[in-house]
C-alpha positions in Angstrom: 101.0 135.5 58.9 102.7 132.8 60.9 106.3 133.4 61.4 108.9 132.7 63.8 110.2 136.0 65.4 113.5 135.8 66.5 114.8 138.5 68.8 118.3 139.7 69.5 119.2 140.5 73.2 122.9 140.9 73.5 124.9 138.0 72.5 121.7 135.9 72.6 118.7 135.5 70.4 115.3 134.3 71.9 111.8 133.2 70.7 108.6 133.3 72.5 105.2 131.6 72.9 104.5 129.1 70.1 107.7 130.0 68.2 109.7 128.3 71.3 107.9 124.8 70.4 109.4 125.0 67.3 112.7 125.4 68.3 112.3 122.8 71.0 111.0 120.5 68.5 114.1 121.0 65.9 117.0 121.5 68.2 115.7 120.4 71.8 116.3 123.7 73.1 115.1 124.1 76.5 111.9 126.1 77.2 112.0 128.4 80.3 109.0 130.6 81.0 107.7 130.3 77.5 110.9 131.4 76.0 113.8 129.5 74.2 117.1 131.4 73.7 120.3 130.2 72.0 123.6 132.2 71.3 124.6 134.3 68.5 126.9 131.6 67.2 123.9 129.2 66.5 122.0 131.9 64.4 123.2 130.5 61.0 122.5 126.7 62.2 118.8 127.9 63.3 118.3 129.7 60.1 119.4 126.9 57.8 117.2 124.5 59.6 114.1 126.8 59.4 114.7 127.0 55.6 115.3 123.4 55.1 112.0 122.8 56.7 110.1 125.9 55.0 109.4 127.8 58.2 108.8 131.4 57.7 110.9 133.5 60.1 111.9 137.0 60.8 115.1 138.1 62.9 114.0 141.4 64.4 116.3 144.4 63.7 118.2 142.5 60.9 117.9 141.8 57.3 117.5 138.1 57.8 114.0 137.4 56.8 112.4 134.5 54.9 108.5 134.0 54.0 107.7 130.8 52.4 104.2 132.0 51.7 101.9 128.9 50.7 104.8 126.6 51.5 105.2 127.8 55.1 105.1 124.9 57.6 104.9 126.9 60.7 101.8 125.7 62.1 102.8 122.0 61.4 105.9 122.5 63.5 104.1 124.3 66.3 101.9 121.3 66.7 104.9 118.9 66.5 106.8 120.7 69.0 103.8 121.0 71.4 103.2 117.5 71.1 107.0 116.6 71.9 107.1 118.9 74.8 104.1 117.5 76.3 105.4 114.0 75.6 108.8 114.7 77.4 107.2 116.6 80.3 105.0 113.6 80.9 108.0 111.3 80.7 110.0 113.5 83.1 107.0 113.6 85.6 106.7 109.8 85.3 110.5 109.2 86.0 110.5 111.4 89.1 107.2 109.8 90.5 108.9 106.2 89.7 111.9 107.2 91.7 109.8 107.6 94.8 107.9 104.4 94.7 108.6 101.5 97.2 110.6 98.6 95.9 107.5 96.3 95.8 105.7 98.8 93.5 108.6 99.0 91.5 108.7 95.5 90.9 105.1 95.5 89.7 105.8 98.5 87.6 108.8 96.7 85.7 106.7 93.7 85.3 104.0 95.6 83.7 106.3 97.3 81.4 108.3 94.1 80.3 105.0 92.5 79.4 103.7 95.5 77.3 107.1 95.7 75.7 107.3 92.0 75.0 103.8 91.8 73.5 
C-alpha cells in the first residue's frame, strides 16, 4: 500500500524516499539526503493538505492515520513531485552555468531566449 509515512523526531517530523517528493511538490519543502523535514507546528497543515488531495498517510507513533484506499493519489503525487524536483534542479544548474559564461555568450543566450519567448 502506498502511504506517506511521517516520522516524529523531537520537535520535527520527517519523510523519506518517494514520500519526500510529495511534500516537495505540495509545500516546496527542501529535500536533503532524500529526506524532508518540517516542524511539529506544521503537522496539521501537512495532514490537511494530504487529506485534501486524497493521499494516504500514517504518522508513525501517533493516531493520525488516513487511508483513502481506492481514492489514494499517492503515486500521482510522487510522479508530480519528482517531475517538479527535476525541473527545479535543472533550472538551478542552468542558472549557475549562465552566471559563469562570458558577456558575449550571455548576449547570445539572451537573444535566443528572447526569440523563443516571443514566438
